[in-house]
All heavy atoms as a GROMACS GRO file, in nm:
protein
  609
    1MET      N    1  11.286  10.091  10.258
    1MET     CA    2  11.144  10.079  10.280
    1MET      C    3  11.100   9.934  10.241
    1MET      O    4  11.007   9.876  10.308
    1MET     CB    5  11.073  10.179  10.204
    1MET     CG    6  10.925  10.176  10.214
    1MET     SD    7  10.858  10.226  10.378
    1MET     CE    8  10.704  10.292  10.323
    2GLU      N    9  11.161   9.880  10.143
    2GLU     CA   10  11.120   9.753  10.094
    2GLU      C   11  11.141   9.642  10.199
    2GLU      O   12  11.053   9.553  10.216
    2GLU     CB   13  11.196   9.712   9.962
    2GLU     CG   14  11.134   9.592   9.891
    2GLU     CD   15  10.987   9.605   9.860
    2GLU    OE1   16  10.946   9.709   9.813
    2GLU    OE2   17  10.914   9.502   9.875
    3GLU      N   18  11.256   9.652  10.269
    3GLU     CA   19  11.277   9.558  10.380
    3GLU      C   20  11.161   9.559  10.489
    3GLU      O   21  11.120   9.459  10.534
    3GLU     CB   22  11.417   9.582  10.444
    3GLU     CG   23  11.526   9.540  10.362
    3GLU     CD   24  11.656   9.580  10.422
    3GLU    OE1   25  11.678   9.705  10.452
    3GLU    OE2   26  11.744   9.495  10.439
    4LEU      N   27  11.123   9.689  10.517
    4LEU     CA   28  11.016   9.699  10.620
    4LEU      C   29  10.883   9.646  10.558
    4LEU      O   30  10.816   9.571  10.636
    4LEU     CB   31  10.990   9.848  10.644
    4LEU     CG   32  10.880   9.880  10.733
    4LEU    CD1   33  10.883   9.815  10.872
    4LEU    CD2   34  10.868  10.028  10.761
    5LEU      N   35  10.855   9.666  10.435
    5LEU     CA   36  10.736   9.610  10.379
    5LEU      C   37  10.737   9.457  10.374
    5LEU      O   38  10.636   9.400  10.400
    5LEU     CB   39  10.714   9.664  10.233
    5LEU     CG   40  10.685   9.815  10.224
    5LEU    CD1   41  10.684   9.860  10.085
    5LEU    CD2   42  10.541   9.842  10.288
    6GLU      N   43  10.849   9.399  10.354
    6GLU     CA   44  10.862   9.251  10.365
    6GLU      C   45  10.836   9.199  10.503
    6GLU      O   46  10.767   9.098  10.524
    6GLU     CB   47  11.006   9.206  10.313
    6GLU     CG   48  11.020   9.228  10.171
    6GLU     CD   49  11.168   9.189  10.126
    6GLU    OE1   50  11.233   9.104  10.188
    6GLU    OE2   51  11.215   9.240  10.024
    7ILE      N   52  10.881   9.271  10.606
    7ILE     CA   53  10.854   9.235  10.738
    7ILE      C   54  10.711   9.238  10.762
    7ILE      O   55  10.646   9.147  10.829
    7ILE     CB   56  10.939   9.317  10.839
    7ILE    CG1   57  11.086   9.296  10.823
    7ILE    CG2   58  10.892   9.302  10.990
    7ILE    CD1   59  11.173   9.403  10.898
    8LEU      N   60  10.652   9.349  10.728
    8LEU     CA   61  10.500   9.369  10.745
    8LEU      C   62  10.420   9.256  10.679
    8LEU      O   63  10.330   9.201  10.730
    8LEU     CB   64  10.453   9.508  10.709
    8LEU     CG   65  10.513   9.621  10.801
    8LEU    CD1   66  10.499   9.753  10.728
    8LEU    CD2   67  10.436   9.626  10.933
    9ARG      N   68  10.461   9.233  10.554
    9ARG     CA   69  10.386   9.137  10.475
    9ARG      C   70  10.404   8.994  10.534
    9ARG      O   71  10.313   8.913  10.526
    9ARG     CB   72  10.428   9.140  10.340
    9ARG     CG   73  10.388   9.256  10.261
    9ARG     CD   74  10.436   9.244  10.106
    9ARG     NE   75  10.421   9.372  10.048
    9ARG     CZ   76  10.520   9.447   9.988
    9ARG    NH1   77  10.647   9.398   9.989
    9ARG    NH2   78  10.491   9.566   9.932
   10SER      N   79  10.510   8.968  10.605
   10SER     CA   80  10.527   8.840  10.666
   10SER      C   81  10.429   8.824  10.783
   10SER      O   82  10.395   8.711  10.821
   10SER     CB   83  10.670   8.822  10.710
   10SER     OG   84  10.696   8.894  10.830
   11LEU      N   85  10.386   8.930  10.838
   11LEU     CA   86  10.282   8.928  10.946
   11LEU      C   87  10.144   8.912  10.892
   11LEU      O   88  10.062   8.846  10.945
   11LEU     CB   89  10.295   9.053  11.032
   11LEU     CG   90  10.426   9.076  11.110
   11LEU    CD1   91  10.427   9.211  11.172
   11LEU    CD2   92  10.444   8.964  11.220
   12HIS      N   93  10.112   8.990  10.786
   12HIS     CA   94   9.986   8.996  10.723
   12HIS      C   95   9.992   9.016  10.580
   12HIS      O   96   9.995   9.125  10.523
   12HIS     CB   97   9.892   9.106  10.788
   12HIS     CG   98   9.867   9.093  10.930
   12HIS    ND1   99   9.769   9.010  10.976
   12HIS    CD2  100   9.925   9.151  11.037
   12HIS    CE1  101   9.776   9.018  11.112
   12HIS    NE2  102   9.860   9.104  11.151
   13ALA      N  103   9.995   8.905  10.503
   13ALA     CA  104  10.014   8.904  10.363
   13ALA      C  105   9.896   8.968  10.287
   13ALA      O  106   9.906   9.014  10.170
   13ALA     CB  107  10.044   8.766  10.304
   14ASP      N  108   9.784   8.973  10.350
   14ASP     CA  109   9.658   9.026  10.287
   14ASP      C  110   9.637   9.175  10.293
   14ASP      O  111   9.542   9.232  10.246
   14ASP     CB  112   9.536   8.954  10.350
   14ASP     CG  113   9.529   8.970  10.495
   14ASP    OD1  114   9.636   8.978  10.563
   14ASP    OD2  115   9.411   8.974  10.546
   15VAL      N  116   9.732   9.249  10.364
   15VAL     CA  117   9.720   9.389  10.386
   15VAL      C  118   9.804   9.460  10.280
   15VAL      O  119   9.922   9.428  10.262
   15VAL     CB  120   9.750   9.432  10.528
   15VAL    CG1  121   9.754   9.578  10.551
   15VAL    CG2  122   9.666   9.355  10.624
   16ASP      N  123   9.746   9.576  10.228
   16ASP     CA  124   9.830   9.660  10.143
   16ASP      C  125   9.896   9.762  10.228
   16ASP      O  126   9.847   9.873  10.252
   16ASP     CB  127   9.738   9.724  10.036
   16ASP     CG  128   9.820   9.810   9.938
   16ASP    OD1  129   9.937   9.834   9.959
   16ASP    OD2  130   9.756   9.856   9.837
   17PHE      N  131  10.017   9.731  10.273
   17PHE     CA  132  10.083   9.820  10.370
   17PHE      C  133  10.139   9.949  10.307
   17PHE      O  134  10.165  10.040  10.376
   17PHE     CB  135  10.210   9.749  10.432
   17PHE     CG  136  10.162   9.640  10.527
   17PHE    CD1  137  10.159   9.501  10.490
   17PHE    CD2  138  10.129   9.680  10.657
   17PHE    CE1  139  10.122   9.412  10.587
   17PHE    CE2  140  10.080   9.585  10.751
   17PHE     CZ  141  10.079   9.451  10.721
   18GLU      N  142  10.137   9.960  10.172
   18GLU     CA  143  10.183  10.079  10.105
   18GLU      C  144  10.072  10.184  10.113
   18GLU      O  145  10.094  10.306  10.107
   18GLU     CB  146  10.227  10.054   9.967
   18GLU     CG  147  10.353   9.969   9.964
   18GLU     CD  148  10.404   9.944   9.820
   18GLU    OE1  149  10.444  10.038   9.757
   18GLU    OE2  150  10.387   9.828   9.782
   19LYS      N  151   9.948  10.139  10.130
   19LYS     CA  152   9.831  10.235  10.131
   19LYS      C  153   9.764  10.246  10.267
   19LYS      O  154   9.706  10.350  10.306
   19LYS     CB  155   9.720  10.183  10.026
   19LYS     CG  156   9.783  10.198   9.890
   19LYS     CD  157   9.672  10.160   9.790
   19LYS     CE  158   9.723  10.167   9.646
   19LYS     NZ  159   9.628  10.126   9.549
   20GLU      N  160   9.761  10.137  10.344
   20GLU     CA  161   9.699  10.134  10.479
   20GLU      C  162   9.761  10.243  10.572
   20GLU      O  163   9.879  10.238  10.594
   20GLU     CB  164   9.703  10.003  10.536
   20GLU     CG  165   9.630   9.985  10.659
   20GLU     CD  166   9.477  10.016  10.660
   20GLU    OE1  167   9.412   9.962  10.576
   20GLU    OE2  168   9.428  10.114  10.736
   21GLU      N  169   9.673  10.326  10.631
   21GLU     CA  170   9.731  10.430  10.724
   21GLU      C  171   9.667  10.409  10.862
   21GLU      O  172   9.675  10.508  10.948
   21GLU     CB  173   9.700  10.570  10.665
   21GLU     CG  174   9.787  10.585  10.539
   21GLU     CD  175   9.776  10.728  10.491
   21GLU    OE1  176   9.719  10.815  10.545
   21GLU    OE2  177   9.844  10.755  10.385
   22HIS      N  178   9.598  10.301  10.891
   22HIS     CA  179   9.536  10.286  11.024
   22HIS      C  180   9.558  10.147  11.076
   22HIS      O  181   9.464  10.072  11.118
   22HIS     CB  182   9.379  10.310  11.012
   22HIS     CG  183   9.347  10.450  10.956
   22HIS    ND1  184   9.360  10.567  11.033
   22HIS    CD2  185   9.307  10.492  10.830
   22HIS    CE1  186   9.330  10.668  10.963
   22HIS    NE2  187   9.304  10.631  10.836
   23LEU      N  188   9.680  10.109  11.072
   23LEU     CA  189   9.721   9.971  11.122
   23LEU      C  190   9.683   9.944  11.263
   23LEU      O  191   9.634   9.835  11.300
   23LEU     CB  192   9.867   9.943  11.097
   23LEU     CG  193   9.910   9.949  10.954
   23LEU    CD1  194  10.068   9.951  10.948
   23LEU    CD2  195   9.850   9.838  10.875
   24ILE      N  196   9.699  10.042  11.344
   24ILE     CA  197   9.666  10.027  11.494
   24ILE      C  198   9.517  10.064  11.511
   24ILE      O  199   9.448   9.985  11.575
   24ILE     CB  200   9.755  10.119  11.583
   24ILE    CG1  201   9.905  10.094  11.559
   24ILE    CG2  202   9.720  10.117  11.717
   24ILE    CD1  203   9.948   9.953  11.595
   25ASP      N  204   9.475  10.170  11.456
   25ASP     CA  205   9.340  10.221  11.481
   25ASP      C  206   9.237  10.120  11.436
   25ASP      O  207   9.130  10.101  11.495
   25ASP     CB  208   9.313  10.351  11.410
   25ASP     CG  209   9.395  10.468  11.464
   25ASP    OD1  210   9.443  10.464  11.569
   25ASP    OD2  211   9.415  10.564  11.384
   26ASN      N  212   9.268  10.041  11.326
   26ASN     CA  213   9.177   9.944  11.277
   26ASN      C  214   9.214   9.808  11.318
   26ASN      O  215   9.160   9.701  11.261
   26ASN     CB  216   9.174   9.947  11.119
   26ASN     CG  217   9.105  10.077  11.064
   26ASN    OD1  218   9.039  10.133  11.131
   26ASN    ND2  219   9.143  10.102  10.940
   27THR      N  220   9.291   9.795  11.418
   27THR     CA  221   9.341   9.674  11.485
   27THR      C  222   9.390   9.563  11.387
   27THR      O  223   9.369   9.447  11.397
   27THR     CB  224   9.236   9.606  11.579
   27THR    OG1  225   9.115   9.566  11.501
   27THR    CG2  226   9.196   9.702  11.688
   28ILE      N  227   9.457   9.618  11.278
   28ILE     CA  228   9.520   9.525  11.183
   28ILE      C  229   9.643   9.472  11.249
   28ILE      O  230   9.670   9.342  11.240
   28ILE     CB  231   9.557   9.598  11.061
   28ILE    CG1  232   9.426   9.644  10.984
   28ILE    CG2  233   9.645   9.512  10.962
   28ILE    CD1  234   9.450   9.742  10.867
   29LEU      N  235   9.710   9.542  11.331
   29LEU     CA  236   9.829   9.492  11.404
   29LEU      C  237   9.793   9.490  11.546
   29LEU      O  238   9.742   9.582  11.608
   29LEU     CB  239   9.948   9.591  11.392
   29LEU     CG  240  10.013   9.603  11.252
   29LEU    CD1  241  10.129   9.714  11.266
   29LEU    CD2  242  10.066   9.478  11.201
   30ASP      N  243   9.805   9.374  11.610
   30ASP     CA  244   9.781   9.354  11.753
   30ASP      C  245   9.911   9.362  11.830
   30ASP      O  246  10.014   9.386  11.776
   30ASP     CB  247   9.703   9.223  11.770
   30ASP     CG  248   9.775   9.100  11.742
   30ASP    OD1  249   9.902   9.106  11.726
   30ASP    OD2  250   9.719   8.992  11.711
   31SER      N  251   9.899   9.342  11.963
   31SER     CA  252  10.018   9.359  12.045
   31SER      C  253  10.126   9.255  12.017
   31SER      O  254  10.245   9.284  12.015
   31SER     CB  255   9.982   9.348  12.193
   31SER     OG  256   9.912   9.229  12.221
   32PHE      N  257  10.082   9.133  11.983
   32PHE     CA  258  10.184   9.033  11.946
   32PHE      C  259  10.259   9.076  11.816
   32PHE      O  260  10.380   9.055  11.803
   32PHE     CB  261  10.119   8.902  11.930
   32PHE     CG  262  10.217   8.782  11.892
   32PHE    CD1  263  10.299   8.736  11.990
   32PHE    CD2  264  10.222   8.740  11.760
   32PHE    CE1  265  10.394   8.639  11.948
   32PHE    CE2  266  10.317   8.637  11.727
   32PHE     CZ  267  10.399   8.587  11.826
   33ASP      N  268  10.174   9.122  11.720
   33ASP     CA  269  10.244   9.168  11.591
   33ASP      C  270  10.341   9.283  11.627
   33ASP      O  271  10.450   9.294  11.563
   33ASP     CB  272  10.133   9.229  11.504
   33ASP     CG  273  10.044   9.122  11.445
   33ASP    OD1  274  10.088   9.011  11.431
   33ASP    OD2  275   9.925   9.154  11.413
   34ILE      N  276  10.310   9.380  11.714
   34ILE     CA  277  10.399   9.483  11.742
   34ILE      C  278  10.530   9.436  11.813
   34ILE      O  279  10.639   9.479  11.769
   34ILE     CB  280  10.333   9.587  11.845
   34ILE    CG1  281  10.204   9.644  11.785
   34ILE    CG2  282  10.426   9.692  11.889
   34ILE    CD1  283  10.229   9.737  11.660
   35VAL      N  284  10.517   9.331  11.905
   35VAL     CA  285  10.639   9.277  11.965
   35VAL      C  286  10.730   9.213  11.854
   35VAL      O  287  10.850   9.239  11.846
   35VAL     CB  288  10.598   9.183  12.081
   35VAL    CG1  289  10.727   9.106  12.117
   35VAL    CG2  290  10.535   9.257  12.191
   36THR      N  291  10.665   9.137  11.765
   36THR     CA  292  10.739   9.071  11.656
   36THR      C  293  10.802   9.172  11.561
   36THR      O  294  10.913   9.162  11.523
   36THR     CB  295  10.642   8.978  11.580
   36THR    OG1  296  10.581   8.886  11.665
   36THR    CG2  297  10.713   8.904  11.468
   37LEU      N  298  10.726   9.275  11.533
   37LEU     CA  299  10.769   9.376  11.440
   37LEU      C  300  10.893   9.451  11.501
   37LEU      O  301  10.995   9.470  11.430
   37LEU     CB  302  10.653   9.481  11.416
   37LEU     CG  303  10.665   9.580  11.312
   37LEU    CD1  304  10.702   9.524  11.175
   37LEU    CD2  305  10.536   9.658  11.298
   38ILE      N  306  10.884   9.486  11.626
   38ILE     CA  307  10.990   9.556  11.691
   38ILE      C  308  11.121   9.475  11.688
   38ILE      O  309  11.232   9.524  11.653
   38ILE     CB  310  10.949   9.597  11.837
   38ILE    CG1  311  10.849   9.710  11.832
   38ILE    CG2  312  11.081   9.633  11.913
   38ILE    CD1  313  10.792   9.741  11.963
   39ALA      N  314  11.109   9.345  11.717
   39ALA     CA  315  11.219   9.261  11.716
   39ALA      C  316  11.287   9.251  11.579
   39ALA      O  317  11.412   9.259  11.562
   39ALA     CB  318  11.186   9.120  11.764
   40GLU      N  319  11.202   9.235  11.484
   40GLU     CA  320  11.248   9.219  11.336
   40GLU      C  321  11.319   9.347  11.298
   40GLU      O  322  11.423   9.347  11.235
   40GLU     CB  323  11.135   9.180  11.240
   40GLU     CG  324  11.088   9.047  11.259
   40GLU     CD  325  11.178   8.940  11.197
   40GLU    OE1  326  11.238   8.975  11.097
   40GLU    OE2  327  11.186   8.838  11.260
   41ILE      N  328  11.258   9.461  11.330
   41ILE     CA  329  11.313   9.592  11.288
   41ILE      C  330  11.446   9.617  11.358
   41ILE      O  331  11.538   9.666  11.296
   41ILE     CB  332  11.212   9.703  11.322
   41ILE    CG1  333  11.092   9.707  11.231
   41ILE    CG2  334  11.285   9.846  11.321
   41ILE    CD1  335  10.981   9.792  11.266
   42ASN      N  336  11.452   9.581  11.491
   42ASN     CA  337  11.578   9.589  11.559
   42ASN      C  338  11.689   9.510  11.497
   42ASN      O  339  11.805   9.560  11.485
   42ASN     CB  340  11.570   9.556  11.708
   42ASN     CG  341  11.478   9.654  11.790
   42ASN    OD1  342  11.451   9.763  11.746
   42ASN    ND2  343  11.442   9.601  11.911
   43ASP      N  344  11.656   9.393  11.451
   43ASP     CA  345  11.758   9.307  11.390
   43ASP      C  346  11.801   9.351  11.247
   43ASP      O  347  11.916   9.363  11.217
   43ASP     CB  348  11.704   9.167  11.373
   43ASP     CG  349  11.699   9.090  11.513
   43ASP    OD1  350  11.764   9.136  11.605
   43ASP    OD2  351  11.630   8.990  11.524
   44VAL      N  352  11.699   9.379  11.165
   44VAL     CA  353  11.722   9.410  11.029
   44VAL      C  354  11.783   9.549  11.009
   44VAL      O  355  11.875   9.576  10.935
   44VAL     CB  356  11.589   9.412  10.942
   44VAL    CG1  357  11.605   9.458  10.804
   44VAL    CG2  358  11.547   9.263  10.937
   45PHE      N  359  11.736   9.652  11.086
   45PHE     CA  360  11.778   9.792  11.075
   45PHE      C  361  11.882   9.827  11.172
   45PHE      O  362  11.935   9.941  11.164
   45PHE     CB  363  11.662   9.886  11.070
   45PHE     CG  364  11.572   9.866  10.954
   45PHE    CD1  365  11.456   9.793  10.966
   45PHE    CD2  366  11.600   9.932  10.832
   45PHE    CE1  367  11.375   9.776  10.856
   45PHE    CE2  368  11.517   9.923  10.725
   45PHE     CZ  369  11.400   9.840  10.735
   46ASP      N  370  11.918   9.746  11.261
   46ASP     CA  371  12.017   9.771  11.372
   46ASP      C  372  11.982   9.899  11.449
   46ASP      O  373  12.066   9.985  11.470
   46ASP     CB  374  12.158   9.777  11.314
   46ASP     CG  375  12.267   9.764  11.420
   46ASP    OD1  376  12.241   9.701  11.528
   46ASP    OD2  377  12.366   9.828  11.395
   47VAL      N  378  11.860   9.911  11.481
   47VAL     CA  379  11.815  10.023  11.569
   47VAL      C  380  11.741   9.968  11.689
   47VAL      O  381  11.708   9.846  11.694
   47VAL     CB  382  11.716  10.115  11.492
   47VAL    CG1  383  11.783  10.186  11.375
   47VAL    CG2  384  11.589  10.043  11.444
   48THR      N  385  11.722  10.054  11.792
   48THR     CA  386  11.654  10.010  11.900
   48THR      C  387  11.534  10.090  11.926
   48THR      O  388  11.529  10.218  11.943
   48THR     CB  389  11.740  10.024  12.035
   48THR    OG1  390  11.855   9.942  12.014
   48THR    CG2  391  11.673   9.981  12.164
   49ILE      N  392  11.414  10.023  11.922
   49ILE     CA  393  11.284  10.098  11.942
   49ILE      C  394  11.259  10.084  12.090
   49ILE      O  395  11.237   9.976  12.145
   49ILE     CB  396  11.165  10.028  11.858
   49ILE    CG1  397  11.206  10.056  11.709
   49ILE    CG2  398  11.040  10.096  11.893
   49ILE    CD1  399  11.104   9.989  11.615
   50THR      N  400  11.260  10.200  12.158
   50THR     CA  401  11.231  10.205  12.300
   50THR      C  402  11.087  10.212  12.338
   50THR      O  403  11.014  10.245  12.246
   50THR     CB  404  11.315  10.314  12.369
   50THR    OG1  405  11.263  10.441  12.316
   50THR    CG2  406  11.468  10.307  12.338
   51ALA      N  407  11.054  10.192  12.461
   51ALA     CA  408  10.913  10.205  12.502
   51ALA      C  409  10.858  10.339  12.476
   51ALA      O  410  10.743  10.350  12.435
   51ALA     CB  411  10.909  10.173  12.657
   52GLY      N  412  10.945  10.448  12.477
   52GLY     CA  413  10.899  10.581  12.443
   52GLY      C  414  10.856  10.591  12.301
   52GLY      O  415  10.781  10.692  12.267
   53ASN      N  416  10.906  10.509  12.210
   53ASN     CA  417  10.869  10.517  12.068
   53ASN      C  418  10.747  10.429  12.040
   53ASN      O  419  10.709  10.439  11.922
   53ASN     CB  420  10.991  10.456  11.986
   53ASN     CG  421  11.116  10.539  11.992
   53ASN    OD1  422  11.220  10.496  12.038
   53ASN    ND2  423  11.110  10.673  11.964
   54ILE      N  424  10.704  10.352  12.130
   54ILE     CA  425  10.589  10.261  12.101
   54ILE      C  426  10.455  10.344  12.120
   54ILE      O  427  10.399  10.343  12.233
   54ILE     CB  428  10.592  10.129  12.178
   54ILE    CG1  429  10.723  10.064  12.167
   54ILE    CG2  430  10.480  10.049  12.154
   54ILE    CD1  431  10.746   9.947  12.255
   55LYS      N  432  10.423  10.419  12.017
   55LYS     CA  433  10.307  10.496  12.018
   55LYS      C  434  10.225  10.467  11.895
   55LYS      O  435  10.281  10.434  11.787
   55LYS     CB  436  10.342  10.649  12.012
   55LYS     CG  437  10.431  10.694  12.128
   55LYS     CD  438  10.469  10.837  12.104
   55LYS     CE  439  10.570  10.881  12.212
   55LYS     NZ  440  10.625  11.014  12.187
   56PRO      N  441  10.090  10.474  11.901
   56PRO     CA  442  10.017  10.445  11.788
   56PRO      C  443  10.045  10.522  11.658
   56PRO      O  444  10.059  10.464  11.550
   56PRO     CB  445   9.863  10.481  11.822
   56PRO     CG  446   9.867  10.466  11.973
   56PRO     CD  447  10.002  10.501  12.012
   57GLU      N  448  10.081  10.647  11.677
   57GLU     CA  449  10.115  10.731  11.556
   57GLU      C  450  10.241  10.679  11.482
   57GLU      O  451  10.263  10.697  11.367
   57GLU     CB  452  10.132  10.877  11.586
   57GLU     CG  453  10.235  10.906  11.692
   57GLU     CD  454  10.187  10.920  11.835
   57GLU    OE1  455  10.082  10.856  11.867
   57GLU    OE2  456  10.254  10.977  11.917
   58ASN      N  457  10.327  10.602  11.559
   58ASN     CA  458  10.454  10.556  11.494
   58ASN      C  459  10.428  10.422  11.418
   58ASN      O  460  10.518  10.378  11.348
   58ASN     CB  461  10.559  10.533  11.606
   58ASN     CG  462  10.621  10.672  11.646
   58ASN    OD1  463  10.610  10.760  11.570
   58ASN    ND2  464  10.673  10.663  11.764
   59PHE      N  465  10.320  10.357  11.448
   59PHE     CA  466  10.290  10.224  11.402
   59PHE      C  467  10.159  10.221  11.314
   59PHE      O  468  10.124  10.112  11.267
   59PHE     CB  469  10.277  10.125  11.514
   59PHE     CG  470  10.408  10.093  11.584
   59PHE    CD1  471  10.454  10.173  11.682
   59PHE    CD2  472  10.483   9.984  11.538
   59PHE    CE1  473  10.582  10.145  11.736
   59PHE    CE2  474  10.605   9.955  11.599
   59PHE     CZ  475  10.653  10.033  11.695
   60ASN      N  476  10.101  10.329  11.289
   60ASN     CA  477   9.976  10.329  11.214
   60ASN      C  478   9.992  10.308  11.066
   60ASN      O  479   9.894  10.269  10.994
   60ASN     CB  480   9.897  10.464  11.238
   60ASN     CG  481   9.762  10.434  11.319
   60ASN    OD1  482   9.715  10.324  11.319
   60ASN    ND2  483   9.716  10.535  11.381
   61SER      N  484  10.110  10.332  11.014
   61SER     CA  485  10.137  10.310  10.870
   61SER      C  486  10.282  10.270  10.851
   61SER      O  487  10.363  10.298  10.933
   61SER     CB  488  10.102  10.436  10.788
   61SER     OG  489  10.196  10.535  10.821
   62ALA      N  490  10.306  10.204  10.734
   62ALA     CA  491  10.448  10.171  10.702
   62ALA      C  492  10.534  10.302  10.689
   62ALA      O  493  10.643  10.309  10.726
   62ALA     CB  494  10.452  10.097  10.576
   63LYS      N  495  10.474  10.407  10.635
   63LYS     CA  496  10.545  10.538  10.615
   63LYS      C  497  10.580  10.585  10.753
   63LYS      O  498  10.692  10.632  10.769
   63LYS     CB  499  10.455  10.637  10.543
   63LYS     CG  500  10.428  10.603  10.403
   63LYS     CD  501  10.335  10.695  10.338
   63LYS     CE  502  10.288  10.648  10.197
   63LYS     NZ  503  10.181  10.723  10.148
   64ALA      N  504  10.494  10.588  10.851
   64ALA     CA  505  10.524  10.642  10.984
   64ALA      C  506  10.630  10.557  11.051
   64ALA      O  507  10.726  10.602  11.111
   64ALA     CB  508  10.399  10.642  11.070
   65LEU      N  509  10.619  10.426  11.039
   65LEU     CA  510  10.715  10.334  11.088
   65LEU      C  511  10.856  10.354  11.028
   65LEU      O  512  10.955  10.352  11.095
   65LEU     CB  513  10.669  10.191  11.082
   65LEU     CG  514  10.734  10.080  11.160
   65LEU    CD1  515  10.747  10.122  11.306
   65LEU    CD2  516  10.654   9.954  11.149
   66TYR      N  517  10.859  10.367  10.893
   66TYR     CA  518  10.980  10.394  10.829
   66TYR      C  519  11.039  10.523  10.866
   66TYR      O  520  11.166  10.538  10.882
   66TYR     CB  521  10.962  10.385  10.676
   66TYR     CG  522  11.096  10.373  10.603
   66TYR    CD1  523  11.181  10.265  10.613
   66TYR    CD2  524  11.144  10.479  10.521
   66TYR    CE1  525  11.294  10.257  10.552
   66TYR    CE2  526  11.255  10.475  10.457
   66TYR     CZ  527  11.336  10.360  10.470
   66TYR     OH  528  11.460  10.348  10.402
   67ALA      N  529  10.964  10.624  10.894
   67ALA     CA  530  11.009  10.751  10.937
   67ALA      C  531  11.078  10.741  11.078
   67ALA      O  532  11.180  10.794  11.109
   67ALA     CB  533  10.898  10.860  10.941
   68LEU      N  534  11.013  10.660  11.162
   68LEU     CA  535  11.077  10.637  11.296
   68LEU      C  536  11.208  10.563  11.274
   68LEU      O  537  11.309  10.596  11.350
   68LEU     CB  538  10.976  10.551  11.379
   68LEU     CG  539  11.034  10.495  11.510
   68LEU    CD1  540  11.059  10.607  11.607
   68LEU    CD2  541  10.941  10.391  11.577
   69ILE      N  542  11.217  10.468  11.193
   69ILE     CA  543  11.339  10.390  11.170
   69ILE      C  544  11.447  10.487  11.124
   69ILE      O  545  11.555  10.484  11.173
   69ILE     CB  546  11.321  10.272  11.064
   69ILE    CG1  547  11.231  10.168  11.131
   69ILE    CG2  548  11.455  10.221  11.018
   69ILE    CD1  549  11.176  10.075  11.028
   70GLN      N  550  11.413  10.576  11.029
   70GLN     CA  551  11.518  10.667  10.983
   70GLN      C  552  11.564  10.769  11.095
   70GLN      O  553  11.680  10.798  11.098
   70GLN     CB  554  11.456  10.753  10.866
   70GLN     CG  555  11.440  10.664  10.737
   70GLN     CD  556  11.384  10.745  10.623
   70GLN    OE1  557  11.288  10.808  10.633
   70GLN    NE2  558  11.448  10.734  10.509
   71LYS      N  559  11.470  10.807  11.166
   71LYS     CA  560  11.502  10.901  11.285
   71LYS      C  561  11.592  10.820  11.380
   71LYS      O  562  11.692  10.884  11.424
   71LYS     CB  563  11.374  10.937  11.357
   71LYS     CG  564  11.396  11.024  11.475
   71LYS     CD  565  11.266  11.054  11.551
   71LYS     CE  566  11.289  11.096  11.690
   71LYS     NZ  567  11.196  11.053  11.793
   72LEU      N  568  11.569  10.704  11.414
   72LEU     CA  569  11.658  10.624  11.498
   72LEU      C  570  11.794  10.599  11.442
   72LEU      O  571  11.892  10.606  11.512
   72LEU     CB  572  11.594  10.496  11.538
   72LEU     CG  573  11.457  10.505  11.622
   72LEU    CD1  574  11.391  10.373  11.641
   72LEU    CD2  575  11.489  10.571  11.754
   73GLU      N  576  11.803  10.578  11.310
   73GLU     CA  577  11.926  10.557  11.243
   73GLU      C  578  12.009  10.685  11.246
   73GLU      O  579  12.130  10.685  11.264
   73GLU     CB  580  11.905  10.517  11.094
   73GLU     CG  581  11.859  10.372  11.079
   73GLU     CD  582  11.829  10.336  10.934
   73GLU    OE1  583  11.791  10.416  10.851
   73GLU    OE2  584  11.839  10.214  10.909
   74ASP      N  585  11.940  10.800  11.227
   74ASP     CA  586  12.013  10.929  11.234
   74ASP      C  587  12.069  10.960  11.375
   74ASP      O  588  12.168  11.027  11.380
   74ASP     CB  589  11.918  11.044  11.188
   74ASP     CG  590  11.882  11.042  11.038
   74ASP    OD1  591  11.956  10.966  10.959
   74ASP    OD2  592  11.788  11.105  10.994
   75GLU      N  593  12.005  10.911  11.478
   75GLU     CA  594  12.046  10.933  11.610
   75GLU      C  595  12.172  10.855  11.648
   75GLU      O  596  12.248  10.899  11.733
   75GLU     CB  597  11.938  10.893  11.709
   75GLU     CG  598  11.817  10.990  11.703
   75GLU     CD  599  11.705  10.954  11.801
   75GLU    OE1  600  11.712  10.852  11.870
   75GLU    OE2  601  11.611  11.029  11.801
   76ASP      N  602  12.198  10.754  11.572
   76ASP     CA  603  12.317  10.664  11.597
   76ASP      C  604  12.449  10.730  11.553
   76ASP      O  605  12.465  10.810  11.478
   76ASP     CB  606  12.301  10.529  11.534
   76ASP     CG  607  12.209  10.437  11.610
   76ASP    OD1  608  12.190  10.479  11.732
   76ASP    OD2  609  12.169  10.336  11.560
   0.00000   0.00000   0.00000
């Protein structure tokens, strides 16, 4: 989880990603952030986030995003 938080903080250092649960709903993350985030996650965690995984509920919080990463790791 810490690696994910570091990636998120590199995008927006002013956001408390451990508590924020509306990253998409409150437009904290924009489309460019999502593309950057997916690329970083793919590299760091060695998973592939497909178009089918790109849903607001998977990106609204660090917890949801980490759950997605764990699910993708388990599928490998």
